[in-house]
Structures are given as C-alpha cells and as structure tokens.
C-alpha positions in Angstrom: 235.6 -75.2 53.8 232.5 -74.7 55.9 230.7 -78.0 56.5 227.8 -76.6 58.4 225.4 -76.3 55.4 226.2 -79.9 54.4 225.7 -81.2 57.9 222.4 -79.3 58.2 221.2 -80.7 54.9 222.1 -84.2 55.9 220.3 -83.8 59.2 217.1 -82.6 57.4 217.2 -85.7 55.1 217.7 -88.0 58.1 214.8 -86.5 60.0 212.5 -86.5 57.1 213.3 -90.2 56.3 212.7 -91.1 60.0 209.3 -89.2 59.9 208.3 -91.1 56.7 209.1 -94.4 58.3 207.1 -93.5 61.5 204.1 -92.6 59.3 204.3 -96.0 57.6 204.3 -97.7 61.0 201.2 -95.9 62.1 199.0 -97.1 59.3 196.1 -99.1 60.8 196.1 -102.8 60.1 193.5 -103.8 57.5 190.7 -105.6 59.3 189.0 -108.6 57.6 185.3 -108.5 57.6 182.3 -110.8 56.9 178.6 -110.5 56.4 176.6 -111.0 59.6 172.9 -111.5 59.3 170.3 -110.4 61.9 172.5 -107.8 63.8 171.6 -104.5 62.1 169.2 -102.0 63.5 166.4 -100.8 61.2 167.8 -98.7 58.4 171.4 -99.5 59.3 172.0 -102.6 57.2 174.9 -102.6 54.8 173.1 -103.8 51.7 170.2 -105.8 50.2 167.9 -107.1 52.9 165.5 -109.4 51.1 162.2 -108.6 49.4 161.1 -105.0 49.5 164.6 -103.6 50.1 167.2 -102.6 47.7 170.5 -101.7 49.4 172.1 -100.0 52.4 169.9 -98.5 55.0 166.7 -100.1 53.8 165.9 -102.8 56.4 162.5 -102.2 58.0 163.0 -103.7 61.5 165.7 -104.0 64.1 167.6 -107.3 63.8 165.9 -108.2 60.6 167.0 -111.8 59.8 167.7 -111.2 56.1 169.6 -107.9 56.6 173.3 -108.0 57.0 176.1 -105.8 58.3 179.8 -106.2 57.8 181.6 -107.0 61.1 185.1 -108.0 62.0 185.8 -111.5 60.9 185.2 -114.1 63.6 182.8 -111.9 65.7 179.4 -112.5 64.0 178.2 -115.5 65.9 179.1 -113.9 69.3 177.0 -110.7 68.7 173.9 -111.0 70.9 170.6 -109.5 69.9 167.1 -109.8 71.4 166.5 -112.5 68.7 169.6 -114.6 69.5 173.1 -114.2 67.9 174.3 -113.1 64.5 174.4 -115.6 61.7 176.9 -116.1 58.9 174.2 -117.4 56.5 171.1 -115.8 55.2 167.7 -117.3 56.3 166.0 -119.5 53.7 163.2 -117.8 51.9 
C-alpha cells in the first residue's frame, strides 16, 4: 500500500496547526487605558469636554483642562504639555 498520500495529508495538518498556533501568539496584548485630562489637542479629545461640547473631537482649545483622551494606563501624569502634566481627574466646575 502506498503511504505517500497519507503522509502528505498528515504533513498538511501538522503545518496548518503550527500556523494557527503562530497566529495566536502574534495577537497584540490588550493595553489597559485610562482617561487623561488636559492632554488633547483642539478637536482631538475622545469624548465630552465640558460645557459647549458634546463628544469626540469637540474640544475648542489645545490642552483644554476638561477634555480627556484615553492613554495607556499609568502614563497620564507623565505626559507634559505647555500647561503642565496630564491629570486623572476632571477639573472642578
């Protein structure tokens, strides 16, 4: 009996299983984020930025204190702007 087709089929299954495992290993790690106030440029905030704005892209000024942007967790307070550093809390109204 000729075993070549069976061996070829087994090789195809082994290679496809290896390729599937390699793809799973290549998925990027999910990065945790947090809201960081005062770091967004005008029109680049992620959502509501206080009175007169509704949602993403509506901040009126660069580094507007009540506009937030999602950043990698743990990096907000190290982001430097002309107005100081980012803040994890919204300014008091």
